[in-house]
Backbone as JSON, one array per atom type, in Angstrom:
{
  "sequence": "XXXXXXXXXXXXXXXXXXXXXXXXXXXXXXXXXXXXXXXXXXXXXXXXXXXXXXXXXXXXX",
  "N": [[14.03, 13.98, -47.35], [14.31, 15.7, -45.25], [11.72, 16.19, -44.45], [10.95, 13.92, -43.0], [12.59, 14.16, -40.81], [11.64, 16.35, -39.44], [9.01, 15.89, -38.77], [6.74, 13.76, -37.0], [5.01, 10.68, -36.44], [2.3, 10.23, -38.67], [2.56, 12.77, -39.72], [2.83, 14.62, -37.66], [4.24, 16.77, -35.12], [5.41, 16.31, -32.13], [5.07, 17.94, -28.99], [5.98, 19.18, -25.72], [3.69, 20.24, -24.51], [1.66, 18.8, -25.78], [2.19, 16.23, -24.84], [1.63, 16.59, -22.14], [-1.13, 17.04, -22.23], [-2.01, 14.54, -23.17], [-1.22, 12.9, -21.01], [-2.8, 14.01, -18.94], [-5.32, 13.39, -19.96], [-5.22, 10.61, -19.78], [-5.15, 10.32, -17.02], [-7.67, 11.38, -16.41], [-9.39, 9.46, -17.61], [-8.62, 7.24, -16.13], [-9.53, 7.9, -13.57], [-12.27, 8.29, -13.83], [-13.42, 6.08, -15.09], [-14.27, 3.92, -13.54], [-16.54, 4.8, -12.32], [-19.83, 4.66, -10.89], [-21.97, 5.87, -12.21], [-23.11, 6.06, -15.51], [-22.94, 8.32, -17.13], [-20.84, 9.83, -16.11], [-18.76, 8.01, -16.39], [-18.59, 7.45, -19.25], [-18.57, 10.03, -20.17], [-16.12, 11.04, -19.26], [-14.41, 9.48, -20.82], [-15.1, 10.33, -23.42], [-14.44, 13.08, -23.32], [-11.69, 12.86, -22.85], [-10.8, 11.56, -25.21], [-11.5, 13.44, -27.2], [-10.02, 15.75, -26.42], [-7.4, 14.73, -26.53], [-7.19, 14.02, -29.24], [-7.49, 16.56, -30.44], [-5.27, 17.86, -29.35], [-3.18, 16.48, -30.53], [-3.54, 16.65, -33.34], [-4.68, 19.12, -34.09], [-3.69, 22.47, -34.82], [-3.12, 24.6, -32.73], [-1.75, 27.53, -31.69]],
  "CA": [[14.49, 13.42, -46.1], [14.09, 16.7, -44.22], [10.34, 16.04, -43.98], [10.91, 12.88, -41.98], [13.34, 14.61, -39.64], [10.93, 17.41, -38.73], [7.68, 15.46, -38.37], [6.64, 12.44, -36.42], [4.02, 9.79, -37.03], [1.13, 10.85, -39.28], [2.82, 14.16, -40.04], [2.75, 15.47, -36.47], [5.47, 17.11, -34.43], [4.95, 16.31, -30.75], [5.71, 18.88, -28.08], [5.74, 18.92, -24.31], [2.29, 20.55, -24.23], [0.84, 17.69, -26.24], [2.38, 15.12, -23.92], [0.91, 16.92, -20.91], [-2.55, 16.81, -22.5], [-2.22, 13.09, -23.24], [-1.13, 12.38, -19.65], [-3.99, 14.44, -18.21], [-6.44, 12.6, -20.46], [-5.09, 9.28, -19.2], [-5.57, 10.44, -15.61], [-9.13, 11.55, -16.41], [-10.02, 8.16, -17.88], [-8.33, 6.36, -15.0], [-10.31, 8.25, -12.38], [-13.71, 8.28, -14.07], [-13.92, 4.88, -15.75], [-14.9, 3.02, -12.57], [-17.67, 5.48, -11.68], [-21.08, 3.9, -11.05], [-22.86, 6.55, -13.15], [-22.63, 5.91, -16.88], [-22.65, 9.62, -17.74], [-19.49, 10.21, -15.69], [-17.84, 7.04, -16.97], [-18.4, 7.66, -20.68], [-18.24, 11.44, -20.37], [-14.68, 11.15, -19.1], [-13.77, 8.87, -21.99], [-15.33, 11.2, -24.58], [-13.63, 14.29, -23.15], [-10.28, 12.49, -23.02], [-10.54, 11.28, -26.63], [-11.58, 14.68, -27.96], [-8.89, 16.62, -26.11], [-6.18, 14.12, -27.04], [-7.2, 14.18, -30.69], [-7.24, 17.95, -30.77], [-3.9, 18.2, -28.98], [-2.22, 15.86, -31.44], [-3.7, 16.97, -34.76], [-5.04, 20.53, -34.34], [-2.51, 23.33, -34.69], [-3.43, 25.8, -31.96], [-0.53, 28.12, -31.11]],
  "C": [[14.27, 14.39, -44.95], [12.69, 16.59, -43.64], [10.25, 15.02, -42.86], [11.64, 13.29, -40.71], [12.56, 15.63, -38.82], [9.55, 17.0, -38.27], [7.73, 14.05, -37.82], [5.63, 11.58, -37.17], [2.81, 10.58, -37.53], [1.33, 12.34, -39.54], [2.73, 15.11, -38.86], [4.13, 15.73, -35.9], [5.1, 17.29, -32.96], [5.75, 17.27, -29.88], [5.39, 18.48, -26.65], [4.29, 19.2, -23.93], [1.37, 19.4, -24.65], [0.99, 16.48, -25.31], [1.67, 15.35, -22.59], [-0.57, 16.65, -21.09], [-2.86, 15.32, -22.54], [-2.17, 12.48, -21.84], [-2.34, 12.78, -18.81], [-5.23, 13.68, -18.67], [-6.4, 11.18, -19.89], [-5.5, 9.28, -17.73], [-7.08, 10.59, -15.51], [-9.84, 10.23, -16.65], [-9.81, 7.22, -16.7], [-9.18, 6.65, -13.77], [-11.81, 8.17, -12.6], [-14.25, 6.97, -14.6], [-14.6, 3.91, -14.8], [-16.08, 3.66, -11.85], [-18.96, 4.68, -11.9], [-22.05, 4.56, -12.04], [-22.28, 6.46, -14.55], [-22.25, 7.24, -17.51], [-21.26, 10.1, -17.34], [-18.46, 9.31, -16.34], [-17.56, 7.36, -18.44], [-18.13, 9.11, -21.01], [-16.75, 11.68, -20.24], [-13.92, 10.58, -20.29], [-13.91, 9.78, -23.2], [-14.47, 12.46, -24.48], [-12.16, 13.98, -23.37], [-9.94, 12.24, -24.48], [-10.54, 12.56, -27.45], [-10.38, 15.58, -27.68], [-7.57, 16.04, -26.61], [-6.08, 14.26, -28.56], [-6.88, 15.6, -31.1], [-5.8, 18.35, -30.44], [-2.89, 17.64, -29.97], [-2.33, 16.35, -32.87], [-4.14, 18.4, -35.05], [-3.79, 21.38, -34.11], [-2.89, 24.64, -34.03], [-2.15, 26.33, -31.32], [-0.86, 29.46, -30.54]]
}
């Protein structure tokens, strides 16, 4: 039971730093997705997905 109390979904433990990264990624997608150039549009999406994934599942301390 202690395992469920210390970890969140998929075995993660979310922190304030991770929430900041997710919010910044959402802002990046929101500002670049309507760009007329495809490289900016999809580049913003790729960067946001990679940074969000790393922030949630990588353990960098």
